[in-house]
Every structure is written in C-alpha cells, then in structure tokens.
VOGU-3710 file (C-alpha; in Angstrom, 3 decimals, decimal comma):
1> flasqyhace> 116,139/145,751/95,938  114,286/143,340/94,631  110,488/144,047/93,687  107,629/142,002/95,049  106,967/140,163/91,115  110,270/137,959/91,949  108,730/135,963/94,776  111,177/137,335/97,497  112,156/133,712/99,067  110,849/133,306/102,774
11> trsgperslg> 112,104/131,166/105,539  111,413/130,531/108,904  114,269/131,073/110,466  115,363/134,059/109,357  114,347/137,655/107,157  113,022/138,004/103,237  115,923/137,668/100,930  116,113/138,774/97,468  116,817/137,454/94,418  120,092/138,858/94,192
21> evlntanrar> 120,689/137,328/97,760  119,387/134,202/96,153  121,092/133,986/92,782  124,492/134,564/94,640  123,848/131,752/97,277  123,236/129,429/94,486  126,183/130,743/92,324  128,308/130,226/95,627  127,245/126,475/96,070  126,460/125,355/92,791
31> prnrhetaak> 130,001/122,609/91,959  131,397/122,934/88,798  130,234/120,178/86,298  132,445/118,827/83,744  132,058/121,722/80,973  132,656/124,486/83,407  135,748/122,780/84,586  137,433/122,299/81,222  136,415/126,041/80,373  138,877/127,052/83,153
41> thptrssart> 141,224/124,605/82,136  143,908/124,881/79,500  143,012/121,855/77,184  146,719/121,167/77,020  147,803/120,496/80,963  148,963/117,412/81,959  146,795/118,088/85,090  143,375/117,852/83,818  141,554/115,020/85,347  141,117/111,476/83,674
51> ppqtqmatsm> 137,636/110,089/83,874  138,331/106,257/85,723  138,628/103,837/83,795  135,516/101,728/84,592  133,492/98,623/83,134  130,560/100,669/80,989  127,563/97,597/81,214  127,460/94,550/83,537  125,924/91,220/81,935  123,424/89,464/84,221
61> evglgtveid> 121,419/85,910/83,558  117,941/86,730/83,451  115,876/83,333/83,080  116,736/82,237/79,640  118,479/85,024/78,516  121,339/87,950/79,450  120,370/91,653/80,290  122,978/94,013/80,367  122,500/96,769/83,329  124,653/100,160/82,238
71> nadvirlvlq> 126,904/101,086/84,927  126,002/104,577/84,916  122,486/103,546/85,635  123,275/102,206/89,090  125,448/105,057/90,247  122,565/107,441/89,199  120,568/105,095/91,601  123,087/105,673/94,196  122,918/109,572/93,724  119,253/109,712/93,828
81> ylreagltga> 119,284/107,984/97,056  121,863/110,069/98,700  120,303/113,287/97,182  116,566/111,934/98,767  118,393/110,876/102,364  119,946/114,872/101,875  123,312/113,263/101,956  124,328/116,285/98,882  127,797/115,997/99,922  128,538/112,612/99,187
91> aaelereadv> 126,616/112,718/96,245  128,632/115,353/94,804  131,798/113,529/95,978  130,369/110,234/93,788  129,920/112,421/91,071  133,207/114,066/91,348  134,920/110,341/91,238  132,910/108,407/88,979  132,490/111,282/86,585  128,112/110,464/85,978
101> rlnaltnkas> 125,608/113,204/87,275  122,325/112,469/87,847  120,396/114,866/85,708  116,897/113,847/86,175  114,049/114,929/88,377  111,415/113,856/90,103  109,235/116,699/89,208  110,686/118,369/86,215  106,809/119,574/85,328  107,462/121,967/88,706
111> lvedvrkgrw> 111,070/123,231/88,007  109,971/124,392/84,372  106,548/126,074/86,048  109,155/127,505/88,236  111,574/129,245/85,637  108,745/130,287/83,518  107,390/132,346/86,240  110,749/133,516/87,362  110,500/131,570/91,353  114,533/131,508/90,928
121> ekalprlngl> 114,408/130,933/95,158  112,686/127,574/94,225  114,278/126,886/90,742  117,973/127,762/91,520  118,307/124,757/94,321  116,890/122,437/92,549  119,495/123,165/89,036  122,651/122,775/91,416  123,935/119,688/90,477  122,168/119,319/87,278
131> dlprqascdl> 124,515/119,294/84,414  122,642/121,087/81,613  124,317/121,579/78,113  126,260/124,062/77,745  124,427/126,252/75,733  121,148/126,083/77,990  123,614/126,862/80,708  124,989/130,155/79,334  121,666/130,798/78,136  119,832/130,681/81,765
141> wehivrelva> 122,650/132,698/83,652  123,039/135,293/81,280  119,242/135,615/82,014  119,784/136,170/85,415  122,240/138,074/84,659  119,573/140,253/83,127  116,599/139,955/85,341  119,393/141,253/88,106  119,784/144,458/85,996  115,874/144,994/85,522
151> srepkaaksv> 115,371/144,350/89,090  117,617/147,122/90,049  120,121/145,201/91,489  123,730/145,629/90,052  126,278/144,725/92,113  124,326/141,134/92,496  124,078/141,076/88,694  128,094/141,801/88,711  129,055/139,251/91,067  127,306/136,360/88,937
161> legaspllyl> 128,493/137,790/85,497  132,375/137,066/87,034  131,547/134,001/89,062  129,292/131,936/87,151  131,299/129,694/85,073  129,041/128,866/82,505  129,587/132,484/81,526  132,892/132,236/81,632  133,442/130,290/78,297  131,921/132,564/76,498
171> retdpgrlda> 134,976/133,970/76,544  136,293/131,206/74,046  132,855/131,019/71,886  130,730/134,037/72,245  133,135/136,939/73,692  131,374/139,463/71,733  127,864/138,243/74,103  130,002/138,590/76,594  131,115/141,933/76,237  127,533/143,508/75,926
181> lkrlvsrsae> 126,710/141,412/79,273  129,178/143,633/81,343  128,837/146,851/79,077  124,839/146,209/80,138  126,085/145,414/83,856  128,362/148,140/83,971  125,707/150,745/82,759  123,115/149,673/85,340  125,529/150,127/88,032  126,634/153,651/86,369
191> ferlggqays> 122,669/154,702/87,338  122,426/153,547/90,244  125,399/155,131/91,365  123,279/158,473/90,013  120,656/157,645/92,273  118,727/155,605/89,738  117,279/158,902/88,160  118,090/158,062/84,879  116,894/154,368/85,308  113,713/154,532/83,081
201> aqdtvdafpe> 111,144/152,482/81,684  113,529/151,964/78,972  116,256/151,223/80,779  114,969/148,528/82,104  113,189/146,703/78,429  117,173/147,257/77,376  117,634/144,460/79,971  115,573/142,172/77,291  116,482/144,364/74,211  115,077/141,654/71,812
211> dsrdvkrrkl> 112,126/139,765/73,587  110,141/140,310/76,559  111,202/139,182/79,803  108,535/136,578/80,077  108,989/135,113/76,363  112,583/135,004/77,227  111,788/132,901/80,504  108,814/130,931/78,630  112,006/130,217/75,994  114,533/129,015/78,894
221> setidsalge> 112,317/126,505/80,316  111,460/124,923/77,030  115,273/124,414/76,702  115,584/123,178/80,387  112,404/121,154/79,490  113,845/119,472/76,829  117,576/119,285/78,512  116,485/117,385/81,284  115,041/113,294/82,385  112,535/113,141/84,416
231> vaperlasll> 112,653/109,847/86,581  110,180/108,214/89,454  111,030/109,130/92,961  112,762/106,074/95,286  113,585/104,258/92,270  116,513/102,091/94,401  113,645/101,781/97,117  111,219/100,374/94,607  113,618/97,767/92,805  114,804/96,533/96,064
241> gaalrwraht> 111,089/95,872/96,589  110,580/94,640/93,928  113,174/92,378/94,173  111,888/91,399/97,642  108,445/90,987/96,691  109,479/88,072/94,159  111,574/85,978/96,601  108,959/85,949/99,058  106,417/84,673/95,898  109,676/82,005/95,287
251> grseagrvdi> 109,645/81,138/98,840  113,010/82,425/99,311  112,379/84,584/102,251  110,207/85,472/105,149  108,387/89,156/106,191  110,278/91,000/108,575  113,573/93,311/108,181  116,469/92,015/105,534  120,168/92,456/105,664  120,039/93,378/101,273
261> frgsakkakl> 123,932/93,495/101,436  124,189/90,012/103,170  121,373/88,907/100,930  119,365/87,531/104,447  116,735/88,208/106,956  117,657/89,885/109,777  115,882/87,905/112,135  114,247/89,096/115,087  115,585/87,853/118,847  112,921/84,991/119,351
271> eaekpprrqa> 112,123/84,378/122,722  111,543/80,757/124,482  107,631/79,372/123,408  106,129/79,236/127,556  102,596/79,340/128,617  101,493/83,067/129,843  101,438/83,242/133,313  101,370/87,500/134,131  99,897/90,789/132,390  102,691/92,350/131,143
281> galrlgegsr> 100,584/95,463/129,703  97,223/96,618/128,402  96,423/99,238/125,474  93,117/101,529/126,742  91,757/103,081/123,461  89,158/105,183/125,573  85,402/105,772/125,918  82,865/104,384/124,157  85,295/102,758/121,987  85,585/98,388/122,047
291> plclcfsgdg> 88,344/96,844/120,407  86,599/93,988/117,749  89,742/92,700/115,753  93,831/92,918/116,140  96,468/92,130/114,734  100,538/91,809/114,942  102,245/92,998/111,795  104,646/90,353/110,522  108,135/92,216/112,230  106,468/92,215/115,374
301> talitgssdg> 107,154/96,065/115,329  103,291/97,284/115,409  99,810/95,766/116,949  96,906/96,858/115,148  93,609/97,489/116,633  90,138/97,656/114,697  87,320/99,347/117,127  83,215/99,871/116,946  83,736/103,282/116,332  85,183/102,781/113,032
311> fievwdpalc> 88,972/103,793/113,773  92,295/101,907/112,867  95,037/102,697/115,185  98,516/100,740/115,555  100,205/100,543/118,646  103,621/100,029/119,937  103,202/96,300/121,689  106,532/97,157/123,977  105,669/100,150/124,953  101,721/99,801/124,848
321> rlrqdlvyqa> 101,172/103,126/123,627  99,699/104,687/120,247  102,909/105,157/117,511  103,673/108,329/117,255  106,530/107,900/115,065  103,703/107,985/112,230  103,119/111,450/111,174  99,341/110,600/110,472  98,768/109,188/113,981  100,756/112,006/115,460
331> kdelmlhdap> 98,133/114,585/113,678  95,473/112,189/114,946  94,690/111,610/111,692  93,768/107,996/111,685  92,668/105,243/109,633  88,926/105,038/109,230  85,361/103,288/108,250  82,607/104,283/108,343  81,126/101,910/109,987  82,673/99,006/112,977
341> vlavqaspds> 85,859/97,433/111,720  85,428/93,401/111,883  88,388/92,335/110,785  92,237/93,286/110,453  95,611/91,577/108,892  98,693/92,955/107,951  100,510/92,002/105,030  103,023/89,541/104,707  106,058/92,228/104,279  104,363/94,619/107,313
351> talasgcrdg> 104,030/97,747/104,964  100,223/96,953/104,307  97,180/96,738/106,136  94,070/95,105/104,967  90,689/96,287/106,968  87,235/95,270/106,747  83,885/96,889/108,187  80,443/95,973/108,572  79,051/97,551/105,587  80,920/95,359/103,354
361> tlkvwrlstg> 83,465/97,546/102,278  87,150/96,742/102,277  90,069/99,062/102,859  94,331/98,288/102,114  96,307/101,321/103,932  99,986/102,252/103,592  101,203/101,855/107,380  103,743/104,272/106,821  101,774/107,302/105,772  97,933/105,908/106,786
371> acarkfakaq> 97,211/106,472/103,119  94,137/104,096/101,089  95,814/102,474/98,515  92,740/100,344/97,510  89,019/100,063/97,908  86,963/97,513/97,300  82,941/98,972/98,168  81,012/95,912/98,205  83,722/92,846/98,952  80,715/91,246/100,820
381> qgavtciaws> 77,408/91,670/100,490  76,963/91,879/104,391  79,713/92,666/106,809  83,262/91,449/106,227  84,419/89,332/108,976  87,580/87,787/107,934  90,551/88,483/105,976  93,653/86,991/104,686  96,662/88,067/102,321  98,276/85,586/99,319
391> rdgsqlitgg> 101,997/85,020/100,295  102,979/86,875/97,393  100,561/89,724/99,206  98,952/90,563/95,437  95,748/89,137/96,545  93,304/89,008/99,353  90,990/86,279/100,802  87,719/87,769/102,635  84,676/85,866/104,137  81,249/87,513/105,571
401> adgvvrthgl> 78,271/87,490/106,873  76,478/86,071/103,710  78,630/83,210/103,962  80,310/83,774/100,824  84,425/83,674/100,354  85,746/85,830/97,719  88,998/86,447/96,167  90,170/89,950/94,817  93,293/91,513/93,080  94,892/94,128/94,418
411> ksgrqlqqfs> 96,268/94,994/91,103  93,179/95,221/89,239  91,101/96,217/92,006  88,373/93,813/91,149  86,928/90,002/92,562  88,720/87,190/91,328  86,517/84,153/92,535  83,712/83,530/94,711  83,071/80,329/97,175  80,149/79,641/98,359
421> hsasgstcsv> 78,983/77,495/101,467  76,004/74,695/101,071  74,570/76,021/104,487  73,593/78,987/105,681  75,795/80,852/107,929  78,452/83,646/107,594  82,074/82,858/107,199  84,167/82,767/111,014  87,724/82,528/109,253  89,235/82,241/105,865
431> gfvsdstiis> 93,476/81,047/105,113  95,037/80,013/102,206  96,906/76,587/101,896  98,935/77,252/99,372  98,872/79,657/96,337  96,031/77,351/94,488  94,285/75,997/97,567  92,064/78,459/100,578  90,125/76,758/103,652  87,217/78,824/105,654
441> aasdgrvtlw> 85,178/77,719/108,026  81,736/78,546/108,927  79,376/79,611/111,672  77,643/76,235/110,820  80,873/74,625/112,158  81,646/73,363/108,575  85,532/73,526/107,482  86,090/73,674/103,372  88,416/73,613/101,250  88,871/75,081/98,212
451> darsasslqs> 90,508/74,782/94,744  91,601/78,444/94,195  91,344/78,193/90,536  87,840/76,292/89,926  86,076/77,509/93,446  85,331/73,317/93,637  85,338/71,873/97,238  88,109/69,459/97,730  87,367/68,956/101,075  84,573/69,297/103,671
461> ltapealakr> 84,464/68,437/107,781  83,373/69,213/110,559  85,519/69,083/113,900  82,442/66,116/115,664  83,035/64,185/111,758  86,756/64,707/111,540  86,483/63,175/116,001  84,087/60,224/115,306  85,756/58,858/112,199  88,907/59,233/114,369
471> drvevastsr> 86,794/57,087/116,987  85,294/55,434/114,847  81,834/55,753/116,455  78,659/57,753/114,827  78,576/61,848/115,061  77,048/62,900/117,496  76,157/66,247/116,698  77,249/68,594/113,703  75,528/71,781/115,179  78,211/73,270/116,632
481> nvavvsllsv> 79,905/76,873/115,450  82,798/77,279/114,857  85,047/79,759/116,490  88,623/80,292/115,217  90,722/78,359/112,425  94,104/79,287/112,538  97,072/77,551/110,321  99,582/75,025/111,385  102,547/74,923/109,152  103,619/72,027/110,986
491> egpkfvvvdr> 104,058/69,081/109,185  101,979/70,131/106,235  98,135/71,502/106,120  97,412/71,539/109,640  95,001/73,365/111,127  93,485/74,181/114,582  89,666/73,884/114,901  87,845/75,085/117,736  83,765/75,396/117,464  82,205/76,409/120,787
501> satailvdvr> 82,402/73,147/122,154  84,967/71,522/124,898  86,757/70,470/122,320  88,962/71,722/119,886  91,036/69,436/117,435  94,229/69,720/114,932  93,636/67,783/111,888  94,809/67,586/108,641  92,514/69,203/106,338  93,137/67,087/103,485
511> sgkvhasyss> 92,883/63,393/104,454  90,395/64,323/107,309  92,580/62,975/110,261  92,881/63,999/113,383  96,488/64,558/115,046  95,333/66,102/118,188  92,707/66,810/120,245  92,563/69,490/122,930  89,600/69,674/126,000  88,562/71,731/129,047
521> ssepqralpp> 87,950/68,765/130,950  91,581/67,396/130,455  93,667/68,105/133,831  96,324/70,447/133,813  99,933/69,756/134,599  99,871/73,046/136,807  96,416/73,344/137,944  95,442/76,891/139,704  96,300/77,445/143,146  94,226/76,681/146,134
531> eaprkpttgg> 93,591/80,565/147,300  92,139/81,419/143,223  88,947/83,665/143,764  88,063/82,005/140,640  87,957/78,638/139,227  87,185/77,393/135,846  83,974/75,128/135,058  84,827/71,740/134,045  84,338/71,056/130,028  84,169/74,748/129,734
541> vfvaaccsqp> 83,052/76,196/126,345  86,075/77,446/123,982  85,342/80,846/122,043  88,452/82,044/120,647  92,264/80,397/120,206  95,634/80,745/118,457  98,929/79,188/118,940  102,204/80,738/119,682  104,832/81,820/117,472  106,721/81,046/115,585
551> rrdyvycvte> 106,810/77,502/116,168  103,453/77,009/117,137  104,481/75,205/119,995  100,910/75,817/122,480  97,745/76,218/121,445  96,005/79,036/123,699  92,273/78,008/124,285  89,904/81,017/125,941  86,477/79,344/127,566  83,524/81,725/128,298
561> egflyafvtq> 84,163/82,426/131,932  87,602/84,009/130,742  90,148/81,148/131,354  93,015/80,346/128,954  94,080/77,149/128,214  97,388/76,267/127,247  97,682/72,816/124,782  101,253/71,106/123,476  100,299/70,932/120,387  101,349/67,512/118,875
571> tgvlerildl> 100,375/65,846/122,130  97,633/68,012/123,283  98,648/68,151/127,010  97,425/70,359/129,080  100,342/72,248/131,021  98,440/75,364/132,535  95,214/77,098/133,185  95,134/81,337/133,227  92,582/83,118/134,775  92,111/86,078/132,327
581> geacsgleah> 89,693/88,192/134,918  87,160/88,682/131,937  85,528/87,303/129,197  87,564/87,401/126,432  86,011/87,258/122,621  89,314/87,436/120,719  93,127/86,299/120,860  96,255/86,944/118,850  99,834/86,150/119,684  103,227/88,293/119,367
591> pslntiacwg> 105,430/87,024/116,101  108,103/86,744/118,144  107,855/88,017/121,873  105,914/85,561/123,361  103,443/87,774/124,046  99,810/87,359/123,409  96,707/89,884/123,315  93,325/89,285/124,424  90,184/91,738/123,898  86,766/91,641/124,825
601> asdvvrlwkh> 83,546/93,834/125,851  85,688/96,767/127,157  88,000/99,311/125,947  90,859/97,465/127,054  93,574/95,026/124,975  95,626/93,290/127,509  98,983/91,934/126,474  99,880/88,783/128,562  103,074/87,367/129,003  105,582/84,249/130,699
//
C-alpha cells in the first residue's frame, strides 16, 4: 500500500486513495492527444484523421492599421472558458474537432512544484488534456511507473505500463527502454508474490538506478516547466470587459446587461414613471446602525448602504433583504471602513463601488468579491462627503468637509487635480458634466462649473442669483445652503439645484438660465385626503431630492417635516404630496423600477412605489 510520503489524496466524500488509484484513474480519464493517436495507428491507414481545413488567421482593421488574429488563439480562449466553467466534455470535443490544444495553465508554478514534490494527486488531474512533447510525456509516465514500483504497487505499475499511450510509443522509438520497464515491473510483482521478503532497500533504489527519486522529480518538473505555457485566468472575460469599457468610453454602450452575441444592451424592463404613493418595503440595518448614504447599482440589482458603524452592505431591492448570493456577505465578511461611511457610489458598469468615510479615506471595492481594489488614505483633508465616477470608470471625483474637490486616477492611484471654492464650507455634491467638465455644489449655496484639465472656474451661480436673473430683480439672499445637486441629462447640461429653501430650480449651468422652478408653496393637483393625520406646512424647506429614472420625468423633493413633493420636471407643476411618516435626510431613485428609497435618523431604509 502507498507510503505516507506520497501524500495520499483525501476527499470529503470518500476514503483515502493510494497513489496507484490516483494514477490509474488519471490514466483512464486522460484523453489521447494527437501524438498518442499516431503512435497506435499505422501511418499508411486511410482512416487516419485529417485535421480540419480552417483559415489560419483573421485580419481586422484597427485604427489605420491591420491586426491579424490566429484562429487557434480564439479557440484556446473558448477552451479556457469551457474548462473554467467545468464543461470539460465540451472542451475535449472542441479540442478533438479543431485539433487545437490549450496547453497552458493559469498557475504553472504550482503544477511544477507539485511534480517536484511528488504530489501526484494534484499534478495528474491538471496534466490531463495538456499536450506535452512526446519525449516529456514518455519521461512522465516512465517516472510514474518507477514511483509505483518504489512504493510497492506492482499491480498499479503494470496497469499504467500497459495502458499509458505515451509508453506504447516507445515500441517504435526505444524498445529497449520499454523492455527494461517491463522487467522492472515483473521483478517487483515477483517480490510481492513472495510476500515482499526479498524487497529490500537496494531493490527500492533499483527503481531509479541512475539518479535518486528526488533528482528525477526535479528534472521532470524542469521538463514540464519548459514545455508548458502560462496564461492569465479568465482571458475571454477580460478581453470582453476591455472591449465593453472602450465602448462605454466612446459613448456607444450603456451600463447594464449586454447581449455580446447581438452586440446590443439587454434593456431592463422599465416601469412607467409615476409619483410614489405607497410603501413597498423596508430594509433594517440593525440596532445601533444608521444609514448615512445609499445608492443603486446601474443595473438595478443592488441597493448599497453605508452606515454609521462603518459597514457597507449590498441588498436586493426587489426582495428587501441582504444579498446572500455574494459569498463574502454570506460569510458575514462585509466591506468595512474605520469610520462612519458618508458617501457610496456604484461604477457605471455596476462592477465596482467607491466609498468614502469621515476620516477622509476613499476605497474602491469589487462588488462581486467584496475585495478592496484601491485605497486612497487621504482623499480629503476632512470627511469625504460625496463621490462621482467618470463615464469610462477610470476616475473618481470627491468632495469633502474641507470644501476642496479632487479627482483621483484609479490606475495610478494618485490625485489628479484639485479644485478649491473661494468661500468656506463643505462640498455637498459633485458630478461629471462631460469628460472635460465637472460640477460641484458647496454648503455656502454656490454651484461651480470647472474645467477638469486646468481646474479653472467656468461658471458660478447660486439658486437665488439664478432666480433673480430670471425674474429680473435684485438678489434677496445668498446665504442659503445647498443640500443636493442632481444631474439631469435632458437637453444639455441641466441640473436640479435644491438648497435649504422652499424653492428648487432646474438650471442650465453653462448659461445660468432657469428652465423650471419647484416650490413647496404650490398647490398640488392631487392634494392629501381630508382625513390625513398630518398636513404639510406651506413653504416647507427642502432638505433632499432626486429625479425619477431613467427618463427623469419627475423631480422629488423632501421637506424637513417628511413630506415628499412630486414635481413634473419640465413644467414645475406639483402633481402629488406624499407623507413619508418621518423626517428624511436622503433620497435615491431606482434606475428602472419606479421605486425610491429614503432614509433618516432610524435604522430603516424605506422603499416607495406608485
């Protein structure tokens, strides 16, 4: 039976297996490669398989030049994808039909080390399907036979000797070598038949007459190392991701699920945009934890909360529960900051998340794994209060309590540019108007349009100044604080500016022209019923706002008292007032489900629908 130094393979579902069992299983499962098939087939037989006649390369126009892609490399990409997906049968059939082998590993060093250490239960399954050179393949299986003899498993050695196709190739190329192996196996079988009495230490050495077993393993590992290539994992997904990111960068695709076969986006089912009127669900963070910020992923599959205890959690907005399909959350290994999380924002492709906390740290997470991909220890001198992504996902813009706006490069991991407001106060909101223009709003009420390259101010205004310009009157006050700025990509660079007053505006930030205003003093088309327990105060102060998605037909503003006002975006008409039942400090709209989320001083996030 197998000695302990051979690291017998253990599985959870079955008993310990000897090396002989591992080797025989691997040999039976090992598909014949083109060299092995040739060794067992007479070269003059007309039935010999002829490789398919396919075009060797495909030419593609890239920019002003032409690039040639080897068709075999395309097949290898598919083979790697099939193997990583566990479709080994499909991969083997594709290799047979196309006469192309993957012959590369994602972690070659570990395989070489397994061979050097004799961990065959790990090495042989990985060697299955790889196309080793004839000589290397013969060396491998000869070594395995000798190891079986040395471990006193002559039956397994004989089985491998008779069944391993590379060894049969020795009949034509080196029959003396094959005969020597047969004599070695026969002698070990005779010793075992006699009860192993004559199986001495000298006999064990005879299994490796020239070099020691460890030296042979080292030489074999070096041969395999030179024969095989190494490739990064998930190459097909990586190339598709790069192509999709370029399409997004050039404005030819949108966030969400993409049909890569037809070359079009899989549009989520959009619900008609109507003002909310009922609570549809609630998320409870737990006692002692309070939501401080929230965002939806662009594809609508995740609602992400940042809380006062530093935790970041990903929720299912349709089921109103924590996403347990994310392994790290199922293991209770949540994304975490050392301070309260004040800002979260999902990337345009919904694969990453940026988060900022009170100590000025900015982190970028991979949503699929919960791993921190990038960390900016001092993104802001004070707290990070707001975050926005660039359209291509390569940059982040942050605003903080120090009143300074900064841009950060994800590839370089460095600060790219800095924009300073002239007046004091924290930055409440930031955003990209275009690749070369950004916008920010400060707590002193000033909205500024910046040139992203030169950091110079292109335009600056406050809501009172814009309203006074429209009404052709003098500015009454310039001290009101800005609470929220939301980008409305409708007919140019239009933003909804909501300051702590009874009036919000839709303004073109380039020209300063006000296109619509929204007032809490307006009469709603659908008033609250007479029996309603609470009535809104006329002229209530807005503290938060968002726009309905994706067409932005409505602007929703919330007052300090907890009443939601639904305005028609283009006209400013107040269509409905909804009592949320409690004070609300934040508001966010789902990208496709006509749902809004609101949160306040409690540990509950409430979802509202029409």
